[in-house]
C-alpha angles and dihedrals in degrees: 000000000000124000091256092051092049091048091054091052091050093049094047092046093236090122134018129218089245093052090049093048093047089053092054093044091051090051091050092048093052102039112023092077086075096042108036096211095143130058092184135005118207094211098154097046091042092055090051090052092048092051090050091052092050092047091050092049091049091055094046096254113163109262127217119238092258099039109155096002112136114224131183125211134213110247093250094064112091125237114184112253093011132105116261108185101161084220092293135122090221090067096034092118099033114126117198114241093200140018126252116255090246090055092050090051094047093050092046086055090053099257119152115228103219102182150302124285132220120259143171109282109280086345091291103140147050102228110043088244097114094067114122088223102058138282127294118225129218110254090214090060117359091204089068137067121261092218124246171000089312091038094131092054092047092047092049091056095041092050092051094246091129135004092229139016135182123231137168125244121206099153103353102317093141100035100043096054089042089057094045093048097042099245136114120269129181132196107194126213110289107270097017091104122042118250093199105129095021114121098238126234104165111358099203091050107034119105132169116226144157135261121202144145094259140034089234091063090049089056091047090056094043091055087061105038102035124093144069122318125190088213091063113046092191092067119112117262094225120056114242116251121229107184127175113291120270097217098216137096098174096123096030117128113208120198117210113190114213087218089069091061104048127145092271092067116097106256094225091050092047091050092051093049092047089051090053091051090049089057089066090050090050088059096050106279120133119234115216118191111221134198109204105167095183090066086077089064096045098095093048091048091049095050090055099045097039096052090044092055091039092054089054096045095044093050089089093064097085105122091258102072095020132006134028112297119235123229117276144147093239139021090253091054092047091052093046093049093043094054093041094051102035105038120077128237098258093049090050090048092055093045090053093047091047095050090046095054090046095047125110110276094023105053091082095044096047119010100037092044090050091051090050091050090048089057091047091049091051091051091048091052092047089053089051090052088057085066103035137033098220139004120226136194142121119313095214130018091224141027124250109305128213118280111269095012097114100019094105094039106070096173092057089045091053090056089067086075096051096113100033102052090070094074093049094049091050096038093232130142118262132182130196117203128176110259105171145306138277114204090342095309122114124244131194136229112217119214118190129185141184116286108283094019093108093131092051091052092049091046091056091047091050090053090055090053091049094055100032 
């Protein structure tokens, strides 16, 4: 059920928060052993919270907009007193000393935090196979990956374990698993949601956002978590507005970059996405073909900037500041052994790449050029948004692939992010919504808007759901 449907049951008294929660917990208990979406379920605390919501409602206490709604969190979002491992052995025993701002806002709105979900280690991955605590499987087909790095959150929603989950999106880590699992995923405008309490990967790219089964539920969550936060100075000074949906696309101008439909895209997938875009045209929208050459450089730019920032952010995980130090005859040896033994292969790869592109003699050739290209790409997109309202294309170039198929081929794995990294580099909002299937596997339509146009993007996504 959606948030709105659950809320109606609560208000009518046909279902309590405790009954709802117990139903989800029972589903997790029976089915998650075959999916692996959760690393930890907070069953006891969640039941206490649900009982408090029911007691408050029974006595006429004012209820928050999310009162009694169970929500799961990606394992890199802090909850005070709970483990936050970011999918890594080095943080296996780390207990958060404070809660993320998004968690504080959710709980103030009455939401029930049900548990923490599996993820690629430190969000380095596109399949949720790099987690130190096992792989997560796609509920649509358990022989396939759920995408990543927020694969646990996407799988939890797709399997019906929760109505909503939070993930983080650095290069597509909400939208790509949403597409592969057949759910809705939203990356807000950079700075519209506080990152305080998020274990950082790449600070200029990271953004917390929701996954759900409907665009309406995405909007419900954004109304609660969006807005400025003094603990995160990159947050926007004016809270984003998420009004009720307009229900019309008659004057909408949709940009379709030719670079999103190149020869590398699976023909069946391309055809399905084009058919979805045509649906908007059939209801009055105007399709504008775009040529944005810098989109072809986006993936290369991303895999220079992201590892560079990751190398800096992950430097603190050395066993001294965070983690359990390994044995050694000196501090240097302890740090070396700790990071060697407790960090996974993909994390090490990105640290090495990041340090390389930042090193003397290479920073000008790689990092500074990438930053300059990022600025040029952002300007090119802004110019396009002077002509169109939104840009559409596929979320992922492929459907969910078999477990293990790309695990030892990082370059092929990185290509799964080719369409999603654009929004992170430019800091713009982007939504992935299910738009069909190819050989029984879901695919996603990606909708991107100008920075700050989060409501417009959701409005367009809602329209698709209403006519699908």
